[in-house]
MARZA-637267 format. One line per 5 residues: for each residue x, y, z of N, C-alpha, C, O. Coordinates in pm, 1 decimal, always signed. Layout:
N
X:Y:Z:X:Y:Z:X:Y:Z:X:Y:Z | ...;
END
This chain:
88
-13869.7:-4244.2:+10660.1:-13790.7:-4321.9:+10629.9:-13668.1:-4202.3:+10560.7:-13551.8:-4242.1:+10554.0 | -13695.5:-4082.5:+10519.9:-13609.3:-3994.3:+10477.0:-13548.5:-3950.2:+10572.2:-13443.6:-3897.3:+10535.5 | -13569.0:-3945.5:+10708.5:-13486.0:-3910.1:+10819.2:-13369.6:-4012.0:+10869.7:-13278.5:-3981.3:+10946.5 | -13392.9:-4148.8:+10806.4:-13376.7:-4254.9:+10866.5:-13265.7:-4281.8:+10749.8:-13157.4:-4300.3:+10805.4 | -13254.3:-4290.5:+10610.7:-13172.4:-4301.5:+10550.8:-13055.2:-4147.7:+10523.9:-12932.3:-4147.1:+10517.1;
-13146.6:-4039.4:+10514.6:-13041.8:-3891.1:+10508.7:-13034.0:-3805.6:+10660.1:-12940.1:-3726.7:+10671.0 | -13087.6:-3813.2:+10725.4:-13065.2:-3724.0:+10854.1:-13166.4:-3622.3:+10849.4:-13164.4:-3543.8:+10944.2 | -13272.5:-3601.3:+10743.7:-13335.7:-3454.6:+10727.2:-13434.5:-3518.7:+10670.2:-13428.3:-3604.3:+10581.9 | -13555.6:-3460.4:+10740.8:-13703.4:-3504.6:+10749.3:-13763.8:-3476.8:+10579.8:-13854.9:-3549.1:+10539.4 | -13712.7:-3382.1:+10500.2:-13767.1:-3352.7:+10391.0:-13701.3:-3439.4:+10261.3:-13784.7:-3501.0:+10194.9;
-13570.2:-3449.5:+10221.8:-13492.3:-3517.0:+10170.2:-13554.0:-3584.7:+10030.8:-13548.1:-3551.3:+9912.5 | -13611.8:-3688.3:+10096.7:-13638.1:-3805.3:+10018.7:-13775.6:-3695.9:+9937.2:-13779.2:-3669.2:+9817.1 | -13869.5:-3652.2:+10035.0:-13992.4:-3618.1:+9958.9:-13939.7:-3500.7:+9805.2:-14004.0:-3480.0:+9702.2 | -13814.1:-3449.1:+9843.0:-13777.0:-3328.1:+9764.6:-13732.5:-3380.2:+9654.7:-13770.9:-3340.2:+9544.8 | -13623.3:-3501.0:+9674.1:-13550.0:-3528.5:+9569.8:-13671.4:-3625.9:+9423.6:-13648.8:-3659.0:+9307.2;
-13805.3:-3640.4:+9523.0:-13899.2:-3758.6:+9462.2:-13946.7:-3625.4:+9347.5:-13964.9:-3636.0:+9226.2 | -13959.8:-3482.4:+9447.5:-14042.6:-3428.8:+9376.6:-13975.0:-3347.3:+9235.9:-14027.3:-3313.5:+9129.7 | -13831.1:-3333.2:+9290.4:-13757.6:-3330.8:+9150.0:-13755.1:-3414.2:+9048.3:-13744.8:-3380.5:+8930.4 | -13768.2:-3572.9:+9108.1:-13790.7:-3650.6:+9033.5:-13861.4:-3657.7:+8911.8:-13817.0:-3683.1:+8799.8 | -13979.6:-3631.8:+8948.0:-14108.6:-3588.5:+8869.1:-14125.8:-3530.5:+8815.2:-14212.3:-3543.9:+8728.7;
-14048.1:-3417.8:+8831.9:-14063.6:-3276.9:+8742.4:-13998.0:-3308.8:+8607.3:-13975.1:-3414.8:+8548.9 | -13976.6:-3182.5:+8579.1:-13922.3:-3141.8:+8444.9:-13758.4:-3152.6:+8467.1:-13700.1:-3206.5:+8561.2 | -13700.1:-3083.0:+8348.5:-13536.7:-3099.8:+8397.7:-13489.7:-2943.4:+8467.4:-13390.3:-2912.0:+8532.8 | -13586.9:-2878.7:+8429.4:-13529.2:-2730.9:+8523.5:-13632.0:-2721.6:+8621.2:-13739.4:-2776.0:+8595.8 | -13613.5:-2650.1:+8749.7:-13733.2:-2639.8:+8777.6:-13689.8:-2484.4:+8896.4:-13571.9:-2471.2:+8929.2;
-13799.4:-2378.1:+8949.8:-13788.8:-2331.5:+9047.4:-13806.0:-2352.6:+9214.4:-13896.0:-2417.2:+9268.1 | -13703.8:-2286.1:+9277.4:-13742.9:-2333.6:+9410.6:-13842.8:-2346.8:+9483.4:-13896.5:-2436.1:+9548.9 | -13870.8:-2151.6:+9440.1:-14048.9:-2146.7:+9493.7:-14173.7:-2232.2:+9452.2:-14258.6:-2275.5:+9530.1 | -14169.3:-2253.4:+9281.3:-14237.0:-2331.0:+9271.0:-14257.6:-2518.6:+9289.1:-14350.0:-2589.0:+9248.2 | -14106.7:-2565.5:+9381.8:-14072.1:-2736.7:+9388.9:-14143.7:-2696.9:+9517.1:-14242.2:-2769.4:+9531.1;
-14133.5:-2625.3:+9597.5:-14169.8:-2549.2:+9722.3:-14342.5:-2593.6:+9760.5:-14403.1:-2685.4:+9815.8 | -14364.7:-2495.1:+9708.0:-14533.5:-2481.2:+9656.8:-14608.5:-2627.8:+9596.7:-14729.0:-2644.9:+9615.3 | -14517.4:-2739.0:+9517.0:-14522.4:-2880.2:+9486.1:-14594.4:-2925.6:+9564.1:-14715.7:-2936.8:+9581.3 | -14460.1:-2964.6:+9634.6:-14436.1:-3040.8:+9787.5:-14539.7:-3001.3:+9932.1:-14553.5:-3066.7:+10035.5 | -14605.0:-2864.5:+9890.2:-14685.0:-2815.1:+9992.8:-14560.7:-2753.1:+10120.2:-14624.5:-2728.7:+10222.6;
-14501.2:-2741.2:+10128.2:-14395.6:-2658.3:+10185.7:-14418.4:-2485.2:+10179.6:-14364.0:-2423.2:+10088.2 | -14486.0:-2426.4:+10263.0:-14517.5:-2289.7:+10263.8:-14398.2:-2238.1:+10295.2:-14410.7:-2116.0:+10284.8 | -14305.7:-2260.8:+10323.0:-14138.4:-2162.7:+10366.2:-14024.2:-2254.5:+10272.1:-14016.1:-2377.3:+10275.6 | -13938.7:-2162.7:+10187.7:-13877.5:-2225.5:+10086.8:-13762.2:-2284.5:+10252.5:-13722.0:-2399.6:+10236.0 | -13724.4:-2233.1:+10362.5:-13688.2:-2277.6:+10464.5:-13690.6:-2439.3:+10450.0:-13597.6:-2517.5:+10430.3;
-13819.9:-2460.2:+10465.5:-13847.6:-2601.3:+10498.7:-13733.9:-2682.4:+10398.0:-13694.3:-2791.4:+10439.3 | -13675.4:-2626.6:+10254.0:-13643.4:-2735.2:+10158.3:-13479.9:-2692.0:+10143.4:-13395.6:-2749.4:+10074.5 | -13465.5:-2597.7:+10211.4:-13330.0:-2543.5:+10193.8:-13187.2:-2651.8:+10181.0:-13113.3:-2682.0:+10087.3 | -13193.4:-2689.1:+10323.4:-13109.9:-2803.3:+10339.7:-13092.8:-2924.5:+10222.6:-12987.8:-2949.3:+10163.3 | -13209.7:-2986.9:+10206.1:-13196.0:-3051.0:+10120.7:-13153.0:-2968.4:+9994.5:-13032.0:-2967.6:+9972.0;
-13216.8:-2913.9:+9927.4:-13184.2:-2854.6:+9795.7:-13013.2:-2815.2:+9840.4:-12935.5:-2871.3:+9763.1 | -12952.3:-2742.6:+9933.8:-12830.8:-2705.7:+9936.8:-12705.0:-2893.4:+9894.6:-12604.7:-2911.5:+9825.5 | -12771.7:-2965.1:+9963.0:-12703.7:-3073.7:+9996.5:-12689.7:-3130.1:+9858.7:-12582.9:-3112.3:+9800.2 | -12792.3:-3200.2:+9797.2:-12830.7:-3210.1:+9650.6:-12762.2:-3139.6:+9523.2:-12728.2:-3184.9:+9413.9 | -12754.1:-2995.5:+9586.7:-12641.8:-2902.5:+9478.5:-12483.4:-2940.2:+9482.9:-12403.3:-2948.1:+9389.7;
-12461.3:-2965.2:+9652.5:-12331.6:-2985.7:+9682.2:-12267.6:-3135.8:+9597.8:-12154.5:-3156.1:+9553.6 | -12399.2:-3232.1:+9597.8:-12331.9:-3352.5:+9570.0:-12349.2:-3394.5:+9409.9:-12333.9:-3499.9:+9348.2 | -12403.2:-3209.7:+9360.1:-12389.6:-3261.8:+9230.3:-12525.7:-3318.7:+9126.1:-12535.0:-3344.3:+9006.1 | -12598.8:-3321.1:+9215.7:-12752.5:-3420.7:+9154.0:-12798.0:-3268.2:+9101.5:-12847.1:-3285.5:+8989.9 | -12800.9:-3162.5:+9127.3:-12875.2:-3051.1:+9063.7:-12779.7:-2942.7:+9050.8:-12689.9:-2918.9:+9131.5;
-12799.4:-2891.6:+8966.0:-12679.2:-2742.3:+8907.3:-12773.0:-2584.3:+8920.6:-12838.2:-2536.9:+8827.6 | -12758.2:-2517.5:+9069.1:-12780.2:-2401.0:+9001.4:-12813.4:-2302.4:+8833.5:-12714.6:-2258.0:+8775.0 | -12909.7:-2286.4:+8792.6:-12853.9:-2214.5:+8685.8:-12948.5:-2021.8:+8672.9:-13031.5:-1978.2:+8752.7 | -12908.0:-1969.1:+8580.2:-12963.7:-1817.7:+8605.7:-13051.5:-1810.9:+8648.3:-13098.2:-1923.8:+8662.9 | -13165.3:-1675.7:+8712.2:-13291.3:-1700.1:+8780.4:-13367.1:-1650.2:+8625.3:-13332.8:-1592.1:+8522.4;
-13444.3:-1689.9:+8661.7:-13551.9:-1614.3:+8576.9:-13682.3:-1549.6:+8664.0:-13711.6:-1574.0:+8781.0 | -13749.5:-1460.9:+8570.4:-13839.6:-1358.5:+8709.2:-13800.0:-1351.8:+8814.5:-13874.6:-1343.0:+8912.0 | -13696.1:-1353.7:+8820.2:-13629.1:-1305.7:+8971.0:-13623.7:-1471.3:+9072.8:-13565.8:-1465.3:+9181.3 | -13680.3:-1596.1:+9032.5:-13674.1:-1701.4:+9135.2:-13543.8:-1810.6:+9064.6:-13499.4:-1856.4:+8959.3 | -13525.2:-1808.1:+9226.6:-13373.2:-1924.3:+9193.7:-13454.1:-2053.8:+9122.6:-13569.5:-2096.2:+9129.8;
-13324.5:-2096.6:+9045.6:-13372.0:-2223.0:+8952.1:-13256.4:-2317.8:+8981.4:-13155.3:-2288.0:+9045.1 | -13289.2:-2456.4:+8917.3:-13189.4:-2534.7:+8931.6:-13219.4:-2631.3:+8833.4:-13332.7:-2677.3:+8819.4 | -13124.1:-2663.3:+8766.0:-13144.2:-2833.6:+8698.3:-13106.1:-2949.3:+8763.0:-13007.2:-2977.9:+8830.6 | -13206.6:-3011.7:+8727.9:-13162.9:-3174.2:+8757.4:-13049.7:-3225.9:+8648.9:-13067.7:-3202.5:+8529.4 | -12912.2:-3309.3:+8702.0:-12849.4:-3355.9:+8676.8:-12877.4:-3506.0:+8650.2:-12913.1:-3581.8:+8740.3;
-12856.9:-3550.0:+8505.3:-12847.2:-3720.9:+8514.2:-12810.2:-3804.7:+8623.5:-12702.8:-3786.9:+8680.9 | -12894.1:-3899.5:+8659.1:-12851.7:-3996.9:+8781.4:-12925.8:-4094.5:+8851.2:-13041.3:-4072.3:+8887.5 | -12867.3:-4201.0:+8872.5:-12961.6:-4313.3:+8877.1:-13028.3:-4279.9:+9044.6:-13084.1:-4366.9:+9111.4 | -13010.4:-4155.1:+9084.6:-13057.9:-4147.2:+9205.1:-13193.5:-4093.8:+9194.3:-13254.2:-4118.5:+9298.5 | -13255.4:-4038.9:+9120.8:-13391.4:-4040.0:+9089.4:-13451.3:-4099.4:+9079.5:-13563.2:-4071.2:+9122.6;
-13427.8:-4248.1:+9007.3:-13529.0:-4351.5:+8972.0:-13489.1:-4420.3:+9145.4:-13579.2:-4405.2:+9228.0 | -13417.8:-4459.3:+9171.7:-13372.2:-4463.5:+9312.4:-13459.3:-4415.8:+9439.1:-13487.2:-4498.8:+9525.6 | -13498.1:-4295.1:+9449.1:-13547.7:-4176.4:+9518.5:-13711.6:-4224.8:+9487.3:-13773.4:-4258.5:+9588.3 | -13784.7:-4230.8:+9359.6:-13891.0:-4302.2:+9326.1:-13890.4:-4407.6:+9375.3:-13995.7:-4411.5:+9439.0 | -13835.8:-4505.0:+9388.8:-13840.6:-4661.4:+9419.8:-13856.4:-4680.1:+9579.2:-13929.4:-4762.4:+9634.4;
-13770.3:-4584.0:+9641.8:-13830.1:-4571.1:+9798.0:-13962.4:-4547.0:+9841.0:-14044.0:-4609.1:+9909.1 | -13959.5:-4417.0:+9769.5:-14091.2:-4327.2:+9797.3:-14199.9:-4434.2:+9805.6:-14263.1:-4449.2:+9910.1 | -14219.6:-4498.4:+9712.2:-14345.2:-4608.2:+9637.6:-14304.1:-4733.6:+9781.5:-14393.0:-4747.7:+9865.5 | -14180.7:-4810.3:+9798.7:-14184.6:-4874.1:+9931.1:-14250.0:-4841.2:+10046.6:-14316.8:-4916.8:+10117.1 | -14213.1:-4647.8:+10073.5:-14289.2:-4637.2:+10171.0:-14332.2:-4514.9:+10149.5:-14260.8:-4417.0:+10171.2;
-14463.6:-4506.3:+10100.8:-14554.8:-4399.3:+10053.2:-14617.7:-4317.2:+10194.4:-14676.8:-4210.3:+10178.6 | -14604.8:-4359.6:+10293.1:-14620.4:-4260.3:+10421.6:-14500.5:-4122.8:+10416.3:-14520.1:-4020.9:+10482.5 | -14404.9:-4136.9:+10346.9:-14306.6:-4070.5:+10383.3:-14334.1:-3934.5:+10239.4:-14257.5:-3838.6:+10229.7;
END
């Protein structure tokens, strides 16, 4: 469903991971939580979410790239989609 809606294989799972997490997150920790071995697997969705201002880059902590989740109904929508299509 992610590819159908967004043209990217992992954007929906990335959005759900962010939605279910705290207000801030480290990119490497998000990748680990989602089961991706390489950060490159989520770089395109992260870039687009940042460009759309759904997330904002914040200063690094312990040399880890970090982001803040911005307030949006998009997070609830992503969780709703994931519940409709659990195989995604």
